[in-house]
C-alpha positions as CSV (number, residue, x, y, z in Angstrom):
1,M,101.0,91.8,98.2
2,N,100.7,95.1,96.5
3,G,100.7,98.6,98.1
4,A,96.9,98.9,97.9
5,Q,96.3,95.6,99.7
6,F,98.8,96.5,102.4
7,F,97.0,99.9,102.9
8,I,93.6,98.3,103.1
9,A,94.8,95.7,105.5
10,R,96.5,98.2,107.7
11,L,93.6,100.7,107.8
12,L,90.9,98.1,108.5
13,T,92.8,96.4,111.2
14,I,93.8,99.6,113.0
15,L,90.2,100.7,112.9
16,A,89.1,97.4,114.3
17,V,91.7,97.5,117.1
18,I,90.7,101.1,118.0
19,G,87.1,99.9,118.2
20,C,87.8,97.0,120.5
21,I,89.8,98.8,123.1
22,N,86.8,99.5,125.3
23,S,84.4,96.7,124.2
24,A,87.0,93.9,124.4
25,A,89.7,95.1,126.7
26,G,92.6,92.7,126.8
27,E,93.3,90.6,129.8
28,A,96.9,91.1,131.1
29,I,99.7,88.8,130.0
30,K,102.1,87.9,132.8
31,L,104.9,90.4,132.4
32,P,108.6,89.2,132.9
33,L,111.1,91.4,134.7
34,G,112.7,93.9,132.3
35,L,109.9,94.3,129.8
36,P,107.3,97.2,129.5
37,P,103.6,96.5,129.7
38,V,102.0,94.7,126.7
39,P,99.3,96.9,125.0
40,A,96.0,95.5,126.2
41,A,94.3,96.1,122.8
42,V,96.9,93.8,121.2
43,A,97.1,91.2,123.9
44,G,93.4,90.5,123.7
45,T,91.8,87.8,125.8
46,P,93.0,84.2,126.5
47,T,90.3,83.0,124.1
48,M,91.8,85.2,121.3
49,R,95.3,84.1,122.1
50,K,94.3,80.4,122.0
51,L,92.6,80.9,118.6
52,G,95.7,82.8,117.4
53,E,98.0,80.0,118.4
54,K,95.9,77.5,116.4
55,L,96.0,79.7,113.4
56,F,99.7,80.3,113.8
57,F,100.4,76.5,113.4
58,D,97.8,75.8,110.8
59,R,99.1,74.9,107.3
60,S,95.6,75.2,105.8
61,L,96.0,79.0,105.9
62,S,98.4,78.7,102.9
63,A,97.0,78.4,99.4
64,N,98.1,74.8,98.9
65,G,97.8,73.7,102.6
66,T,101.6,73.2,103.1
67,L,102.8,76.2,105.0
68,S,102.1,77.7,108.4
69,C,103.5,80.8,110.2
70,A,105.3,78.3,112.5
71,M,107.2,76.7,109.7
72,C,109.4,79.9,109.4
73,H,109.0,80.9,113.0
74,I,109.8,77.7,114.9
75,P,109.2,77.8,118.7
76,G,112.3,75.6,119.5
77,Q,114.5,77.9,117.4
78,G,113.8,81.3,118.9
79,F,110.6,81.6,116.8
80,A,113.0,82.0,113.8
81,S,114.6,79.2,111.7
82,N,118.1,77.7,112.2
83,Q,117.9,75.5,109.1
84,S,118.6,78.0,106.4
85,A,119.9,81.5,105.9
86,L,116.9,82.6,103.9
87,S,113.3,81.6,104.5
88,I,111.7,78.9,102.4
89,G,108.3,79.8,100.9
90,M,105.7,78.4,98.6
91,E,106.7,75.3,96.7
92,G,110.2,75.4,98.2
93,R,111.1,78.9,96.8
94,S,113.9,80.7,98.6
95,L,112.8,84.0,99.8
96,R,115.0,87.1,100.0
97,R,115.4,87.4,103.7
98,N,116.0,85.5,106.9
99,A,113.0,84.8,109.2
100,P,113.3,87.2,112.2
101,S,112.7,86.0,115.7
102,L,109.2,86.8,117.1
103,Y,110.3,87.2,120.7
104,N,108.9,90.4,122.1
105,V,107.7,91.4,118.6
106,V,104.7,93.1,120.2
107,F,107.0,95.9,121.3
108,K,108.4,96.6,117.8
109,K,107.2,99.9,116.2
110,F,108.4,98.9,112.7
111,L,107.9,95.3,111.5
112,F,109.6,93.3,108.8
113,H,113.4,93.8,108.2
114,D,112.6,96.9,106.2
115,G,110.1,98.3,108.7
116,R,107.3,98.5,106.1
117,E,104.5,97.7,108.6
118,I,103.6,99.4,111.8
119,D,100.6,97.3,113.1
120,L,101.1,93.7,114.3
121,A,97.6,92.6,113.4
122,A,97.9,94.1,109.9
123,Q,101.3,92.6,109.5
124,V,99.8,89.1,109.5
125,W,98.4,89.7,106.0
126,G,101.8,90.3,104.4
127,P,102.9,86.7,104.4
128,L,99.4,85.4,103.9
129,L,99.0,87.2,100.6
130,A,102.6,87.2,99.3
131,A,102.7,84.9,96.3
132,D,106.0,83.4,97.3
133,E,105.1,82.9,100.9
134,M,101.7,81.6,101.8
135,G,100.3,82.4,98.4
136,N,96.6,83.3,99.0
137,A,95.3,85.1,96.0
138,G,92.9,87.2,98.0
139,I,91.4,87.9,101.4
140,G,87.8,86.9,100.8
141,P,88.4,83.2,99.8
142,L,90.5,82.5,102.9
143,I,87.9,84.1,105.2
144,A,85.2,82.2,103.6
145,R,87.1,78.9,104.2
146,L,87.5,79.8,107.9
147,R,83.8,80.7,108.3
148,A,82.7,77.4,106.7
149,D,85.1,75.3,108.8
150,T,83.3,73.4,111.6
151,D,86.1,74.1,114.0
152,Y,87.0,77.7,113.2
153,G,83.5,79.0,113.0
154,P,82.7,78.5,116.7
155,L,86.2,79.4,117.8
156,F,86.0,82.8,116.0
157,E,82.6,83.4,117.4
158,A,83.8,82.6,120.9
159,A,86.8,84.9,120.6
160,F,85.0,87.7,118.8
161,P,81.3,87.5,119.7
162,G,79.1,89.0,117.0
163,E,82.0,89.3,114.5
164,G,83.2,85.8,113.8
165,A,85.9,85.2,111.2
166,T,86.8,88.4,109.3
167,M,89.9,89.9,107.9
168,M,90.3,92.0,111.0
169,T,89.6,89.3,113.6
170,L,92.0,86.9,112.0
171,G,94.8,89.5,112.2
172,R,93.9,90.3,115.8
173,A,93.9,86.7,116.9
174,I,97.3,85.9,115.5
175,A,98.7,89.2,116.9
176,A,97.3,88.3,120.3
177,Y,99.2,85.1,120.3
178,E,102.4,86.7,119.1
179,A,102.0,89.3,121.9
180,S,102.4,86.5,124.4
181,L,105.8,85.4,122.9
182,L,107.7,87.3,125.6
183,R,111.4,86.9,126.6
184,G,112.5,88.6,129.8
185,G,113.1,87.9,133.4
186,G,116.3,86.1,132.8
187,R,119.7,86.3,134.4
188,F,120.4,89.7,132.7
189,D,117.2,91.2,134.1
190,R,117.8,89.7,137.6
191,A,121.3,91.2,137.6
192,L,120.5,94.7,136.2
193,Y,116.9,95.3,137.4
194,G,116.6,92.8,140.3
195,G,119.8,93.7,142.2
196,E,121.1,90.2,141.9
197,R,124.6,91.0,140.6
198,S,125.7,87.3,140.9
199,A,123.2,86.3,138.3
200,L,125.8,87.2,135.6
201,T,129.3,85.8,135.6
202,P,132.4,88.2,135.7
203,R,132.9,87.5,132.0
204,E,129.3,88.4,131.2
205,W,129.6,91.6,133.2
206,Q,132.7,92.4,131.2
207,G,130.7,91.8,128.1
208,Y,128.0,94.1,129.4
209,E,130.5,96.9,130.1
210,L,131.8,96.5,126.5
211,F,128.2,96.5,125.2
212,V,127.4,99.8,126.8
213,G,130.9,101.2,126.4
214,K,133.8,100.5,124.1
215,A,131.8,98.4,121.6
216,G,129.0,100.9,121.4
217,C,126.3,98.3,120.9
218,V,123.9,100.1,123.1
219,A,123.7,103.0,120.7
220,C,121.3,100.9,118.6
221,H,120.4,98.1,121.0
222,E,119.1,100.3,123.8
223,I,118.9,99.4,127.5
224,G,116.7,101.6,129.7
225,P,116.7,102.3,133.4
226,Q,113.8,99.9,134.1
227,T,113.3,97.9,130.9
228,A,115.4,96.8,128.0
229,L,114.1,96.0,124.5
230,F,117.6,96.1,122.9
231,T,116.4,98.2,119.9
232,D,116.2,101.9,119.1
233,Q,113.1,101.2,117.0
234,T,114.7,102.5,113.8
235,W,116.9,101.2,111.0
236,H,120.6,101.4,110.1
237,N,122.9,100.6,107.2
238,T,125.6,98.4,108.8
239,G,126.9,97.2,105.4
240,V,125.5,93.7,105.6
241,A,123.7,93.9,102.2
242,F,126.5,95.8,100.5
243,R,128.8,93.0,99.3
244,S,130.4,92.2,96.0
245,G,129.0,89.3,93.9
246,A,132.5,88.4,92.7
247,T,132.8,85.0,94.5
248,G,134.4,83.0,91.7
249,G,131.1,81.3,90.9
250,K,130.9,79.6,94.2
251,T,128.6,80.2,97.2
252,E,129.2,79.1,100.8
253,V,126.3,76.8,101.7
254,R,125.4,75.8,105.2
255,L,124.9,72.0,105.2
256,A,124.3,71.6,109.0
257,P,125.0,73.6,112.1
258,G,128.7,74.6,111.9
259,V,129.2,72.7,108.6
260,F,129.8,74.8,105.5
261,Q,130.8,74.0,102.0
262,N,131.7,76.1,99.0
263,V,129.4,75.0,96.2
264,D,129.3,76.0,92.5
265,L,125.5,76.4,92.3
266,A,125.5,76.7,88.5
267,A,127.3,73.4,88.2
268,V,124.4,71.6,90.1
269,G,121.7,73.5,88.4
270,L,120.7,75.7,91.3
271,A,122.0,79.1,90.3
272,Q,119.5,81.8,90.2
273,S,119.8,84.5,87.5
274,G,118.4,88.0,87.7
275,A,117.7,87.8,91.4
276,P,116.6,91.3,92.6
277,N,119.0,93.3,94.6
278,D,117.9,93.9,98.2
279,I,118.4,97.5,99.1
280,G,116.5,97.5,102.3
281,R,114.5,100.4,103.7
282,F,115.0,102.3,100.5
283,E,112.4,100.1,98.8
284,I,109.8,101.6,101.1
285,T,110.9,105.2,101.4
286,N,112.9,105.9,98.2
287,A,115.1,108.0,100.5
288,P,118.8,107.7,99.5
289,A,119.8,107.7,103.2
290,D,117.8,104.4,103.6
291,R,119.8,102.4,101.1
292,W,120.8,99.0,102.6
293,A,119.3,100.0,105.9
294,Y,117.3,97.5,108.0
295,T,115.5,97.6,111.3
296,T,117.4,97.1,114.6
297,P,116.4,93.6,115.9
298,I,115.5,92.9,119.5
299,L,118.3,90.8,121.0
300,R,116.5,88.8,123.7
301,G,116.9,85.1,123.1
302,V,119.5,85.8,120.4
303,R,121.5,82.7,121.0
304,E,118.6,80.6,119.8
305,S,117.9,82.4,116.5
306,S,120.9,81.9,114.3
307,P,121.8,82.6,111.5
308,Y,121.9,86.3,111.9
309,M,121.3,89.5,109.9
310,H,118.5,90.1,107.5
311,D,120.1,87.8,105.0
312,G,121.2,85.1,107.4
313,S,124.8,85.6,106.3
314,L,126.4,85.3,109.7
315,G,126.1,81.9,111.3
316,T,127.3,82.6,114.9
317,L,127.3,85.4,117.4
318,A,131.1,85.3,117.2
319,E,130.9,86.1,113.5
320,V,128.5,89.0,114.3
321,V,131.0,90.4,116.8
322,E,133.8,90.0,114.2
323,F,131.7,91.8,111.6
324,Y,131.2,94.8,113.8
325,D,134.7,94.8,115.2
326,R,136.1,95.4,111.6
327,G,133.7,98.2,111.0
328,G,130.8,96.5,109.3
329,G,130.7,96.5,105.5
330,P,132.0,99.9,104.2
331,N,129.8,101.6,101.6
332,P,128.7,105.1,100.6
333,A,125.6,105.1,103.0
334,L,127.2,103.3,106.0
335,D,125.8,104.5,109.3
336,P,128.4,106.8,110.9
337,Q,128.0,104.8,114.2
338,I,129.5,101.8,112.5
339,R,133.3,101.9,112.9
340,P,136.2,99.6,113.7
341,L,136.2,98.7,117.4
342,G,139.6,97.3,118.1
343,L,138.4,94.6,120.4
344,S,140.8,92.0,121.8
345,A,140.1,88.3,121.5
346,E,139.2,88.3,125.2
347,E,136.8,91.2,124.8
348,K,135.1,89.6,121.8
349,A,134.6,86.4,123.8
350,S,133.1,88.4,126.7
351,L,130.8,90.3,124.4
352,V,129.5,87.0,123.0
353,A,129.1,85.6,126.5
354,F,126.9,88.6,127.4
355,L,124.8,88.2,124.3
356,E,124.2,84.5,125.1
357,A,123.1,85.5,128.6
358,L,120.1,87.5,127.2
């Protein structure tokens, strides 16, 4: 999807959302403890959310009828994908980045790993129009198919009376469904916001104290006095993307959960040459300070959404903690908040236990 298409999608969808705030005010989504209110204009109505759910799981939205949103954002896997480090797109192509979890995505101010989109309804069109993702060549043909469909025609008219299927209503429907993918009200919330201290174990409480203290995680994964989104709504260079390609010709491949094998991809005909370097937020802003910087993810439900980081390079939460304990990946633009932590083995285990309690 080129810049002009993104701009048009964003502008039209934002205008549509502004226009519907008064005429189609959203019906409240049940709010778990520890989360802020969901914006009514995004939440929409139950009819919108039901339509959005159908669209989210529908492979016919892709150019060749093989891919749906849910094939990268799998409900049973934290609305991410545990099968591969990088997402799989059109005709089995390996994409550049890992599928992020969609839990609480409605609260994110910057979407995608590089933060290139700011509107959830407009974001929908990124994957739909990307040639290596869902592969639609344009907006019009997809909307025409939906209008002509005997199921979708009435469903769009019911959800958006007088509008039916349009570029804007498709984005709003899927965004409304995604706005319902909330994760909160768990043991952490009961312990911190509900006064139920016993909801967390002593080890998990030790992990919490490390999270907000010695380990410094809270500097980026913020916890507020009444709500916790576990993100500072910005981006950082932690050094994940800054790694040498000198691996002796072999790449560690994840064959199954917890099973890895060093494979010479060239020897089996799978090596990719000329793959573009991923330099993160810099691709959007051209600001040198944004080299290898990526948005801070929300951590709720994090135990479900392995592998981790924008490139899926860390398979377990223990590996993530080890990465930060050694000071990330040193590079010229490393965020100054990333530093060696000096955690003991017990402290690392406690920190992992806390993360798993989210």
